[in-house]
Each structure stands twice: as C-alpha cells, then as structure tokens.
N, C-alpha and C positions, 0 to 999 in steps of 0.2 A: 089449805096443808102449808106448814112452814117450813120453807126451804134454805140453803145456802143460797144467800141473795144474788150473787153473778151468775151462779149457774142454773139459776131459776130464769135468769133471761136467755137461757140457751135451752130452755124446756123444746121449745118448738123452732123450726125454721121460720126466718121472717121472709123469706121468697116465696113462700107458700101461703095463697089464702086458704081462709076459714074453711069455707065451704068445701075447697078442693081437698083437705084433712080429713075432714068430716066424710065426705064421699071416700077416701082413701080408706077410713077406719071401717066403714060399713063394706068396703068391697072384700076386705081382707076379715071380714068377720069371724068371729069366735070367739071362746070365753079368754083364751089368752091374751088378746088385745086390748081389753077391759083395765090391763094396768095394776098395777099392785097398790093397794091402800094401807101406807105406813101411817102408825100414828103418833102425833107430836110426840107423847111420854116418851118412843123409842128414840127420836133424835135429839132429846132433854136427857135420858138416860147415857147414851154412848157417850155425847158430849162433856156429862160431869165427870164419866170414869175417864175420859182421856183427859179431862183437865186434872184431874188427880194426881193420874199416873206420871204427868210430863212435869209437874210442880215437883213431884216429889224428886224425878231426874235432876232438874234443875236446881234444887236447893240441897241436894247431895255433892255434885261437882264443885257448885260454890263452896261448899263448907271443908270439903277434903283438900288439901293444898296437893296432895299426890294425883287428883286429878287434872289437878293444873297443867296439860298440855295440848298441843293443838289436835290431838285425836278425840279428846272430851269436850274442848271446847265445840267442835264440828258436831258430837251428839247433843248438846247442849243447845246449839242453836237449832238442831231438829227441833228439840222437845219445846223451844220456845215456840216455833213454827207451828208445830200441831196445838201446841196449847192455846195460839191464837187463834187457829181455826174453831176451836171448841168455844173462847169464850165470845169470837163473834157470831157464832150460830147462837149460842144461850143469849146473846145479848139481842140479835135480831129476832129472835121468837117470841122472847120478853116485850121488846116494842110491838111487835104486832099484834100479840094477845092482849095489851094493854090497850090498843088503838082499837081493834075488833070489838071489845066490851065496852068502849066509853071512859076507861079511865083515865085516860091520856086523851087530851084534844089541842090538838097541833092545828097550825095553817097548813095547807098543802104544799107550799113553797117550803116551807121548814122540813116537811114530812120527809119531802123528794131531797132535800140537803141529807138530812139525818140517811137516808138511804143509800146514798150515793159514796157516804163515807164509811156506814158498815161493807158495802158491796167493796171498796177498794181494801180496806182491812182484811177481809176474808179471801179475795182474789190474791191479795199478795202475800197472804201465810200459807196460802194452797200454793202455789209456785215457787215459794221459797223452799215449803216442805220437800216439794220435788227437786228442786236445786241442791237443797243438803244431803239427800240420799247419793246422786251423783258426787257432791264432795267427798262422802263418808268412803265411797269406794275409790275414788282416786287417793284417797290418803292411807286407806288398806293394801292399795297396789303397791305404792311406794315404802310403805311399811315390810312388804313380804320382799321386793325385787331390788330397792336399795336400803336393806336396814343399816348397813355401817354408814351411806351417807343421809339417815333420814333428817336427822337432828338439823346438819346443814342445808340441805333442802326446804324442809319443811318448817320452817325457824317461826318465832311467836310473830314477827314482824308480818310476813307473807301470809301467815293464817291470818291477820286481824283483816290486813287487807282483803282476804277471800271472803271474809265475814262480811266486811262492809261492802264490798263488790254483790254479793249477792241478794243485799238486803236492798240496794240502791236500785239495782237490776228490777227486783222484784215489785220495787214500789212503782217504777217508772211502767213498765210492761203492764200491771194491772192498769193503772189508772190508764192508760191505753186500750187496754181491752175493754175496761167500763166505758170509755167514750165512745169507740168503733164497735160494740159487740156483734154488730148485726153484718159486720164487713166478714166476708168470705175469707179475705186475706188476712184479717186477723185470726181467725178460727186454724187456716191453716197452718200459719206461724206458731199457733199454740200445739198444733197437732204435730210440728213438726219438731217442735221442743219436748214431747213426750216421746215420741219415736227415739231422738238423739239421745236421752236419757236411759230409755231401755236398752239402745243397742251399745251405750257406753257401758254399762251395768253388768250385760250379758257377756262383753267382750272381758272384762277386766275379772271379773270373778272367773268366767269359765277357764282363763290365763292362770289366777291363782290357784285353783282346783287342780289344772294339769301340773303346776309346779309340785304341788303338794304329792300327787301321784307320783311324780316321777322321781320324788324322793325317797318315796317310801320304796319303789322299786328299786332305788338303790340300793339301800338297806338291805332288801330281801334278796338281792343277788348276791350277799356276801355271807348272809344266814338264812336260816328255812324263816319265814314270813311266819310271826307271830300272830296272837288273838289282837295284842294291841295293837299291831301293824293295821289288819284288816279293820277293827275296830275304829282307829282312826281316819281311814278310808273311807268307811259308811259315812263317818260322823262328818265328814268332809262333804260327801256327796247329800246329805241331808241337809246340812244348811246352808248348801248352795243350793236348790230346792226349795227351801223357804224364802230365803232370801229374793230369788226370782220370781217364785212363784206367789207369794204375797203381794209384790208389787205390779205384777202383772194383771190379779184378781180383782184387786183393789183400784185401778187406775183405770185398768185397758177397757172396763164397759165404758166409761165415760167419755174417754178419746175417742173409743168408736162410734159413740153416740155424733159427739161433734163431727167426725167422718162422713155419716151418714145425713146432717144437716147439709153437708156440702157438696154431696155428691148425690143422694136421691130424697130429696125434699118431701115427694108429694106420692112416693112408691110406697104401696100398701103394706108393705113388710118394715119398709124402716118407719111408718108412720105409729106400726106398733110396737116397733120397738122403744119408741119417745113415750110410749104411754108408762113404760118402765124406767122412767128417771127419778124419783125419787128413790129406787133401790139403787143406783148407782150414786147416787148421794149418800146413802150410807154405808157404800164399802167405803167412800173417801173417808167420811169418820172413821169407819172400821181400821183405817191404817193407822191413825192417828194414836188409837189403842194398841194396834198391836205394835206400832214403831219402839216403843220404851221397852219391848217381851225383847225385840232381835238386837238390837242396839245398845242397849244401855244395861239392863236387868243379867245379863248373861255375864257380864263382870263381877267378879268374885269381890274384888275391892269395893266397886261400887254398890253391889247388896248390903255388903256391911256397913258401908256407910248409910244407906237408907235406912237399914234398920237402927242405927242409932238416930237419924231424923224423926224415925216415925213414934220411937222410946223418949224423944226429947233428948237425948244425951250427948249435951251439946258442950 
C-alpha cells in the first residue's frame, strides 16, 4: 500500500517489538482491528483533485492584480503547500509502482536517497500547510480587530518575511523529523505544534465570532432584529463550525495516532487504532481538497478570476 512516506514511518511505534504488537492485536481481537484496506486508486484520485484545485487557486491569484495582497498571498501559499502534498504523494506512488513492477531499476543507495528527498518534501509541505492555516487565522483576526491599521500592521514586507519564515522553518523541521522520526521528543514537538495551531485557531475564530455577535446585538438593540441579522449570525456560526470542524476532523486522528505511539505503544486498543493509519492519511489529503473550498472559492473576486482561467480568458 502506497502512503505518504514520512507519515508511513510513523505507522507503528518503534519501541514496541513486532511480537508484542502481534500479541496485542490478537488480544484485542475483533473485526474492527483488521484495519481498513484503502486502494491506491483513491490516494491517486484525491491527489489529482487536490492538485487541480490548488493549481487553479495559484493561477487565479497570480493573474488578478486585485488579489495581490497579503491575505491572498497567504491563501496562495496554503494552496502551494497543499499542492506540494499532492505532487509529492503522486510522485512517491509512481516511484514505488515503477520499482515494484521492475520498470525502474536503481541501486539501493539511490532508492534510499530518493526516498529521503520525497520524505522531506512531503513532510515540509504538510507542516507548512498546517502553519499557513494559523497564519490565515491571524491575518483575519488583524483584519477584523485592527481594520483601520491593517495595512500598516500587515505590510507587504512583513507578509514576505512571514511566508519565508514559514517555508524555512517547515524545511528545517521536516529534515529533523525525517532524521530523528523514532525519537519520542520529536513526536512530542510535532504533537505540541498541532495543539498550538488548534488552540490558536480556536481562540481567534471564536473571538471573531463573538465580536460579530456583539455587533449584531448592538444593531438589534436599536431596532427590531431582522431576518438578515439572524441569518448573518447563523452564517457566522456555520462558517466557524466548518473551519474548526474540518481542521480537527482532518488532522486530529493522525495526531491522536502520534499521541498513542508515545503513550501506549503496546496497549491492545492503541494497536488496533494503529491499523487504521491509511484512513488518517486519506483525511489529511482530503484536507488539501477542502482547503480551497473554505479559504479561496468563497471569494467572489477569486471565483470570477477562476472562471477566466478555466475558459482561458487571459
């Protein structure tokens, strides 16, 4: 089964022997412990869909000068990160299939080198994708709470520095992760990074939603609440639920998998949970498919540009 390379390394805990894992699985017997067989075609299809979606987002932002602002640059970087996840996954799958069928013959040392390169690329794109989700949340927070000072706070220079810092940190951290992936300390840092992003997005988006609610309440206190006001409040709640729900559903299972590797590598329940690893990878790829729908395609200006790109109206 072809899977994301660096994440595949974390499929099972390194500090649990094969015998203990087998015994734990048997001890926890039950059909649900058999894992989930996900065909390679599904990985391939989702990767292609994500690649096309995010490529369109990047093309639209580059084409339309009205979208040349820090906010859309961050969305563009998120699209590039998600696109690299798809490209790396497709490249790895193709590379493995060619080796398995004997079409590509390479020395073991070259294969290991190629695998390390793909590992680093995928891991870097995953970390950067997670990082830019947090950056976009901060950017939206500044847009709402410091609207009059936004352009002085989020200057183009600061936006460029932020983007460069994220890419640099992602590359360095992914290299360290690939090198020391069997270290629990590295796994704890990765888990801590996810929890930080989750809390950051939770606090910022809830604060933004609370401000919107307060604004609507102030308006309704001076006049009778209208259907539009109630609809706006409901829309804000739905948007918040989608943002945080998608983030937690797509990323949560994989990081819970890492937590179990550190805390209970030989526990029967944990061993059964490990068998669903491919499902967690599918969810991460699904996040790359969903991100453009949440962060990019909701913009009317960007949708108009996308239609021009698709119809080649340059």
